[in-house]
C-alpha positions in Angstrom: 10.6 93.5 64.7 12.7 90.4 65.4 10.9 87.3 65.6 12.5 84.7 68.0 13.4 81.0 67.2 10.4 79.6 69.4 8.0 81.7 67.9 9.0 81.0 64.4 8.9 77.3 65.4 5.2 77.9 66.5 4.1 79.6 63.7 5.6 76.6 61.7 3.1 74.2 63.5 0.3 76.4 63.4 1.0 77.5 59.6 0.8 73.3 59.0 -2.5 73.0 61.0 -3.8 75.4 59.1 -2.8 73.7 55.8 -4.3 70.4 56.4 -7.6 71.6 58.2 -8.6 74.7 56.0 -6.5 75.4 53.3 -6.5 72.2 51.8 -8.1 71.7 48.3 -7.9 75.2 47.9 -8.5 76.3 44.2 -10.4 73.2 43.4 -13.8 74.1 43.4 -16.3 76.6 42.6 -18.7 78.6 44.8 -21.5 76.1 46.6 -24.7 77.5 47.6 -26.4 78.6 49.4 -24.4 81.8 50.2 -20.9 81.6 48.3 -22.5 82.0 44.8 -24.7 85.3 45.8 -21.3 86.8 47.5 -19.2 85.9 44.3 -21.5 87.4 42.0 -22.0 90.3 43.9 -18.3 90.6 43.8 -17.8 89.5 40.5 -20.3 92.5 39.3 -18.6 95.0 41.8 -14.8 94.5 39.8 -16.6 94.7 36.4 -18.5 97.5 37.0 -16.2 99.7 38.9 -19.2 100.3 41.2 -17.8 99.7 44.7 -20.0 101.9 47.1 -23.3 100.1 46.0 -23.3 96.3 45.7 -26.0 94.8 42.8 -26.7 91.2 42.5 -27.6 90.4 38.5 -28.1 94.3 38.1 -30.4 94.3 40.9 -29.1 96.5 44.2 -28.2 93.8 46.6 -28.9 95.4 50.4 -28.7 92.5 52.3 -24.7 93.1 53.8 -22.6 95.5 53.5 -19.7 96.1 50.9 -16.3 95.2 52.9 -16.5 91.3 51.8 -17.0 91.9 48.0 -14.4 94.2 48.1 -12.3 91.4 49.7 -13.5 89.3 47.1 -13.1 91.5 44.4 -9.7 92.4 45.4 -9.2 88.1 44.7 -10.2 88.3 42.0 -7.8 90.7 40.6 -5.0 89.5 42.0 -5.4 86.0 41.4 -7.6 86.4 37.8 -9.4 83.0 39.0 -13.0 82.4 40.0 -11.8 79.5 42.0 -8.9 81.0 43.8 -10.5 84.7 44.3 -13.4 84.1 46.1 -12.1 82.1 49.0 -9.0 84.3 49.4 -10.6 86.9 52.1 -11.9 83.5 54.2 -8.3 81.8 53.7 -6.4 85.0 55.0 -9.0 85.7 57.7 -8.7 82.2 59.0 -4.9 82.0 59.0 -5.0 85.8 60.5 -7.2 84.8 63.7 -5.1 81.8 64.6 -2.0 84.0 64.6 -3.8 86.7 67.0 -5.2 83.8 69.1 -1.5 82.4 69.2 0.2 85.9 69.9 -2.1 87.1 72.5 -2.3 84.1 74.7 0.9 84.0 74.5 1.6 87.2 75.8 -0.5 86.8 78.8 0.1 83.1 79.4 3.1 81.8 77.8 4.2 80.1 74.6 2.4 76.7 74.9 -0.7 78.2 75.9 -0.7 80.1 73.1 0.0 77.6 70.7 -2.2 75.2 72.2 -5.0 77.8 71.9 -4.3 78.1 68.5 -4.2 74.4 67.3 -7.6 73.6 69.4 -9.4 76.5 67.8 -8.1 75.8 64.4 -9.3 71.9 65.1 -13.0 73.3 66.0 -15.3 71.9 64.0 -17.5 74.9 63.4 -14.0 77.1 62.6 -13.2 74.6 59.9 -16.3 74.1 58.4 -16.6 77.9 58.1 -13.5 79.0 57.2 -13.0 76.9 54.5 -16.1 78.3 52.8 -16.5 82.0 51.4 -19.2 82.7 54.1 -18.6 86.8 55.7 -18.6 85.1 59.1 -15.0 84.1 57.9 -13.5 87.1 57.6 -16.0 89.0 60.9 -14.0 86.3 62.8 -10.7 87.7 61.9 -11.9 91.5 62.1 -13.7 90.6 65.5 -10.3 89.0 66.9 -8.2 91.7 65.9 -10.2 94.2 68.2 -9.9 91.9 70.9 -6.3 91.2 70.3 -5.7 95.0 70.3 -7.9 95.9 73.1 -6.2 93.1 74.9 -2.9 94.6 74.6 -3.9 97.9 75.4 -5.8 97.2 78.8 -3.9 94.1 79.8 -0.4 94.6 78.6 -0.2 98.2 78.7 0.2 98.9 75.1 0.3 102.8 74.0 -3.5 104.3 72.4 -2.4 103.0 69.3 -3.9 99.9 70.2 -7.0 101.2 71.6 -7.3 102.9 68.2 -6.7 100.1 66.2 -9.2 98.1 68.0 -11.8 100.4 67.3 -10.3 100.4 63.7 -11.0 96.8 63.3 -14.9 97.3 64.8 -15.5 99.3 62.2 -14.2 96.8 59.5 -16.3 94.5 61.3 -19.1 96.7 61.0 -18.6 97.2 57.3 -18.3 93.7 56.9 -21.7 92.9 58.7 -23.2 95.1 60.9 -23.0 92.9 64.1 -19.2 93.8 64.4 -20.1 96.3 66.7 -20.2 93.8 69.0 -16.2 93.8 68.7 -16.0 97.0 70.9 -17.9 95.2 74.1 -14.2 94.1 75.5 -14.7 97.7 76.5 -17.4 97.9 79.0 -16.6 94.1 80.2 -13.0 95.6 80.9 -14.5 98.6 82.9 -16.9 96.3 84.7 -14.1 94.3 85.6 -11.8 96.9 86.9 -14.8 98.1 88.9 -14.8 94.3 90.4 -11.1 93.6 90.9 -9.4 97.1 90.5 -6.8 95.4 88.7 -7.7 97.4 85.4 -8.4 101.4 84.3 -10.3 101.8 81.4 -9.5 105.8 80.6 -11.3 108.6 78.8 -8.5 108.5 76.0 -8.9 105.0 75.9 -12.5 105.5 74.6 -12.2 108.1 72.3 -9.4 106.0 70.8 -11.8 103.3 70.1 -14.5 105.5 69.0 -13.0 108.0 66.8 -11.1 104.3 65.4 -14.7 102.5 64.9 -16.7 105.8 63.6 -14.0 106.8 61.3 -13.5 103.9 59.6 -17.8 103.5 59.0 -17.9 107.1 58.0 -15.3 106.2 55.3 -17.8 104.2 53.8 -21.0 105.5 55.2 -20.8 108.9 53.9 -19.7 108.9 50.4 -23.0 106.0 49.7 -25.4 108.1 51.7 -23.9 110.8 49.3 -24.9 109.3 46.2 -28.2 107.8 47.2 -28.9 111.5 48.0 -27.4 112.6 44.5 -29.3 110.5 42.7 -32.6 110.5 44.7 -34.1 107.2 42.7 -37.0 105.5 44.9 -34.7 102.6 44.5 -31.8 103.7 46.0 -33.4 105.5 48.8 -35.2 102.3 49.4 -31.4 100.7 49.0 -30.3 103.0 51.8 -33.0 102.3 54.4 -33.4 98.7 53.9 -29.6 98.2 54.4 -29.4 100.3 57.2 -33.2 99.5 59.5 -34.7 96.3 57.7 -31.1 93.9 57.5 -30.0 95.4 61.0 -32.4 96.3 63.3 -35.3 95.0 62.2 -33.3 91.6 61.2 -32.5 91.3 64.8 -36.0 92.8 66.4 -38.4 91.1 64.1 -36.6 88.3 62.2 -38.3 86.8 59.1 -36.5 83.3 58.8 -34.2 81.1 60.6 -36.4 81.4 63.6 -35.2 78.9 66.4 -35.7 78.7 70.0 -33.8 80.6 72.7 -31.6 77.5 73.5 -30.8 76.5 70.0 -27.1 77.6 70.5 -26.7 76.0 73.7 -28.6 72.9 73.0 -27.9 72.7 69.0 -24.8 74.5 68.1 -21.9 74.6 70.6 -22.1 71.0 72.0 -21.5 69.5 68.9 -20.4 72.4 66.4 -17.7 73.7 68.7 -15.8 70.4 69.8 -13.4 69.6 70.8 -13.3 73.0 72.6 -16.8 72.2 74.2 -15.8 69.0 75.5 -13.4 70.6 77.8 -15.7 72.8 79.5 -16.4 69.9 81.7 -12.9 70.9 83.0 -12.8 74.4 82.4 -15.7 75.5 84.2 -14.1 75.0 87.5 -11.0 76.3 86.7 -12.4 79.5 85.8 -14.4 79.7 88.8 -11.0 79.8 90.8 -9.7 82.5 87.8 -12.7 84.5 89.2 -11.8 83.6 93.0 -8.6 85.1 92.1 -9.3 88.3 89.9 -7.6 86.7 86.8 -9.6 89.4 84.3 -6.8 88.2 81.4 -8.8 84.9 81.7 -12.5 86.5 82.0 -12.6 89.8 79.8 -12.6 87.5 76.8 -14.8 84.8 78.2 -17.6 87.2 79.3 -17.3 88.6 75.9 -17.9 85.2 74.5 -21.0 84.7 76.4 -22.3 88.0 75.8 -22.4 87.2 72.1 -23.8 84.2 72.4 -26.6 85.7 75.0 -26.8 88.8 72.5 -27.7 86.3 69.4 -29.7 83.8 71.6 -32.3 87.0 72.5 -33.5 87.5 68.8 -35.6 84.9 67.2 -33.6 84.7 64.3 -30.4 82.4 64.6 -27.9 80.7 62.4 -24.9 78.8 63.7 -22.5 81.4 62.0 -23.6 84.1 64.1 -22.2 82.9 67.4 -18.8 82.1 65.8 -16.9 85.3 66.7 -16.8 84.2 70.4 -15.0 80.9 69.7 -11.1 82.6 69.4 -12.4 84.4 72.6 -13.3 81.1 74.3 -10.1 79.4 73.0 -8.4 82.4 74.7 -10.2 82.2 77.9 -9.1 78.3 77.9 -5.5 79.4 76.9 -4.0 79.0 80.5 -5.5 75.9 81.5 -5.0 73.4 78.3 -1.6 72.3 78.9 -3.1 70.9 82.2 -6.0 69.4 80.9 -4.4 68.0 77.5 -2.3 65.7 80.4 -5.3 64.3 81.8 -6.4 61.0 80.9 -10.0 61.8 80.7 -9.3 64.3 77.8 -7.4 61.8 76.3 -9.9 59.4 76.3 -12.5 62.0 74.9 -10.2 62.8 72.2 -9.9 59.0 71.3 -13.5 59.0 71.2 -14.3 62.0 69.1 -12.2 60.7 66.8 -13.2 57.5 66.4 -16.7 58.8 65.9 -15.4 60.0 62.9 -13.5 56.6 61.8 -16.2 54.6 62.1 -18.1 55.5 59.6 -15.6 56.0 57.0 -14.5 52.6 57.8 -17.7 51.1 57.5 -18.8 52.9 53.9 -15.6 52.1 52.4 -15.5 48.1 53.9 -19.2 48.0 52.8 -18.4 49.2 49.1 -15.5 46.7 48.9 -17.7 43.8 50.3 -20.5 44.8 47.7 -23.2 45.3 50.9 -26.0 46.3 49.0 -27.4 49.0 51.1 -23.7 50.3 51.1 -23.7 50.4 47.2 -26.8 51.7 47.0 -26.0 54.8 48.7 -22.8 55.5 46.4 -24.7 55.1 43.9 -27.3 58.0 44.7 -24.8 60.1 45.8 -22.6 62.4 43.4 -19.3 60.4 43.8 -18.0 58.5 40.7 -14.7 57.6 42.6 -14.6 55.4 46.3 -10.9 56.3 46.0 -10.7 59.5 48.5 -13.3 57.6 51.2 -11.0 54.6 51.2 -8.1 56.6 51.7 -9.9 58.5 54.5 -11.0 55.1 56.0 -7.2 53.8 55.8 -5.5 57.2 57.0 -7.7 57.9 59.6 -7.8 54.6 61.1 -3.8 54.4 61.1 -3.7 58.0 62.5 -6.3 56.6 65.6 -4.3 53.6 66.1 -1.1 55.3 66.4 -2.4 57.8 68.8 -4.1 55.0 71.0 -0.7 53.6 71.7 1.9 56.7 71.7 -0.1 59.8 72.2 -3.5 60.1 72.7 -4.3 63.6 72.7 -3.4 63.9 68.7 -6.2 61.5 67.7 -9.0 64.6 67.4 -6.6 66.9 64.9 -5.2 64.3 63.3 -8.5 62.3 62.2 -9.7 65.4 61.6 -6.9 66.3 58.8 -7.4 63.1 57.5 -11.0 64.2 56.5 -10.6 67.5 55.3 -7.6 66.5 53.3 -9.6 63.4 51.8 -12.7 65.9 51.6 -10.9 69.2 49.7 -8.6 67.1 47.1 -10.7 64.2 46.7 -14.1 64.5 47.5 -15.3 68.2 46.6 -13.5 68.4 43.4 -15.6 65.3 42.2 -18.9 66.8 43.2 -18.4 70.6 42.3 -20.1 70.3 39.2 -23.6 69.2 40.9 -22.9 71.7 43.8 -22.1 74.8 41.8 -24.3 74.3 39.3 -21.9 74.6 36.4 -22.5 71.3 35.3 -26.3 72.2 35.1 -25.6 75.7 33.4 -23.7 74.2 30.7 -26.1 71.7 29.7 -28.9 74.1 29.6 -26.9 76.7 27.5 -26.4 73.8 25.1 -30.3 73.7 24.5 -30.5 77.2 23.7 -29.2 78.1 20.2 -27.0 81.4 20.2 -28.9 83.5 18.5 -32.0 83.1 20.9 -32.6 85.7 23.6 -32.2 84.2 27.2 -34.2 85.0 30.1 -34.3 83.8 34.0 -36.9 83.7 36.1 -36.5 83.1 39.9 -32.8 82.6 39.1 -30.2 80.9 41.1 -27.0 83.1 41.9 -24.8 80.6 40.9 -26.1 80.3 37.4 -24.9 83.8 36.9 -21.0 82.8 37.4 -21.1 80.1 34.5 -23.1 82.3 31.6 -21.4 82.4 27.9 -23.7 84.7 26.6 -25.7 88.1 28.2 -28.8 86.9 29.7 -32.0 89.4 31.2 -33.5 89.0 34.5 -35.9 90.4 36.3 -34.6 91.2 39.9 -32.9 89.7 42.8 -34.7 87.5 45.6 -38.2 88.8 44.9 -39.8 85.8 46.7 -41.4 88.2 49.1 -43.4 89.6 45.9 -45.3 86.7 45.5 -46.2 86.3 41.5 -45.0 89.4 40.6 -41.5 88.5 39.0 -43.6 85.6 36.9 -46.0 88.4 35.8 -43.2 90.6 34.3 -40.9 87.5 33.0 -44.3 86.5 30.9 -44.5 90.4 30.1 -40.9 90.2 28.5 -41.1 86.8 26.8 -44.5 87.6 24.9 -42.5 90.4 23.4 -39.9 88.3 21.1 -40.8 85.1 19.6 -37.0 84.7 19.6 -36.8 85.1 23.3 -36.6 81.7 25.8 -37.1 81.7 29.5 -35.5 79.7 31.9 -38.3 78.7 34.1 -38.4 76.7 37.9 -40.7 74.2 38.2 -43.2 75.8 40.6 -43.6 79.0 38.3 -44.8 76.7 35.3 -48.4 76.6 36.4 -48.6 80.3 37.2 -48.2 81.8 33.5 -46.5 79.0 31.3 -48.9 76.3 31.9 -49.5 76.3 28.1 -46.5 77.1 26.5 -43.9 75.0 24.4 -40.8 73.9 26.6 -38.4 71.6 27.2 -36.7 70.2 30.5 -33.9 72.2 30.9 -32.3 69.4 34.0 -32.3 69.5 37.8 -30.7 72.2 40.1 -30.9 73.4 43.6 -34.1 71.0 44.4 -36.1 72.2 41.4 -36.7 71.1 38.1 -35.9 73.5 35.0 -37.9 74.2 32.2 -36.8 76.3 28.9 -39.9 78.0 27.9 -41.1 79.9 24.5 -44.1 81.1 22.7 -47.1 83.1 24.5 -47.6 82.8 27.8 -50.7 83.8 29.7 -52.6 86.9 28.6 -53.5 87.8 32.2 -49.7 87.5 33.2 -48.8 89.7 30.3 -50.9 92.2 31.0 -50.1 92.5 35.0 -45.9 92.3 34.2 -44.1 95.5 34.2 -41.8 96.4 31.6 -39.3 97.9 33.7 -38.3 95.4 35.8 -35.7 94.0 33.2 -31.9 93.9 34.0 -30.0 93.2 31.4 -26.5 91.0 32.7 -23.6 90.7 30.6 -21.7 87.2 30.3 -18.9 86.6 33.3 -17.1 83.9 30.9 -14.4 86.1 29.4 -13.7 87.9 33.1 -12.8 84.9 34.9 -10.7 81.7 34.0 
């Protein structure tokens, strides 16, 4: 395939935005709580053990998510030999792929300028930047959903062959193995059928339906059938419980009877989209009238991604359990729906003023902190002293660069104010701030200090551990299962029984479990991490706790120190 010079120029611009907004600082930090260390450790265990079908965390079964994201992270480890580069590699590639897909389909449907502006606008959206700079599963889910939308749009709107319908189904199947809600990636198909009935400009044939379904179910079967066969062949109660929780509790029940992240129905419309989807959400005032005209003229190329985006938001709004990242796959679709109108909107004075205003909201706090520190303002100095920063150089750098960028935009091209200032922020954060706070955020400093207090001849156990601890251990340890918070004090009883079994054992215990079983034990303070104090406990625990402990709930976890540099 020959790529035109114009397309190459556009891809360079998109690549530049990606480098400044998302890639900046890549490889300079470790996984940060809450989710990144869990996913990184699950992938690490998968890579070390060679058990690819059934994920484990700390040696215990991990049934919260399907395995595709962990496969990709494990491949990242094998390619880079590095924790810092490997755990973020899927997100980096997924975000770049999403931008290119949005550019390509918008260019084919609405022209080169529409494609370039849609991709750049998406790259500048707060939520897209925040999520794809991290190792959330949603960063790769966005890519698979966008790949499905790209393939189905090419097939339905641009008359590409049945292979694109099949690819759309494959992408949806990969989305399901990445995160169960990936099935939403095939919803553009019934939307296209309904639009075809309304406007008569779309035809969804039986072969299209069959191609999509074959692609989706075929990919899912490649994982599901071997996993079910292994569970059935072994037949242990733990594996059977893993199967049931993964396929039912973590999917259907989590949606219909959510037990955490409870939010009102309007959460996305009021608390997420208006702020986190800027600047795109700020354009809705001008976009809605344009979309009305698109509907009146039957422009299905605009309404197909728009209805899908609205459907994703509505779907997650109906569940009581909500997190901001759940609706993120709708953001690229919204950028596609806006694509044909962006050039005209960005020429409007009101939109240019909006760009300057939004950018100023970022510049002013940075300038205030920088000037306050330089002038010795007590309140600012106290705030800095309580932070994890040991140098304000990146803050001063951001304030200076962002102010210069804002003034340049104000004088010459107002519309670039927002992307320029956001780029100053991401570069300052990625190269200057994140490396400074990494030791605290990743718990690597805490683990190093804690291990220094445990003699090598002692056997170390971890009670109610945090996943980030596992990534920095320099010795083999014992734990008592993953995420057992729903079992009350059972994990503390199991840990007490283990500790009582040998005088050479030491147990790392969070503060809230001390009174449960270890109030009379000798202990020393290990440090503070994850909003909790941690103690190194030895000696004989409460006899009642020992009696109630289950000796089978012990997982021996090998050190990760020699695996990744």
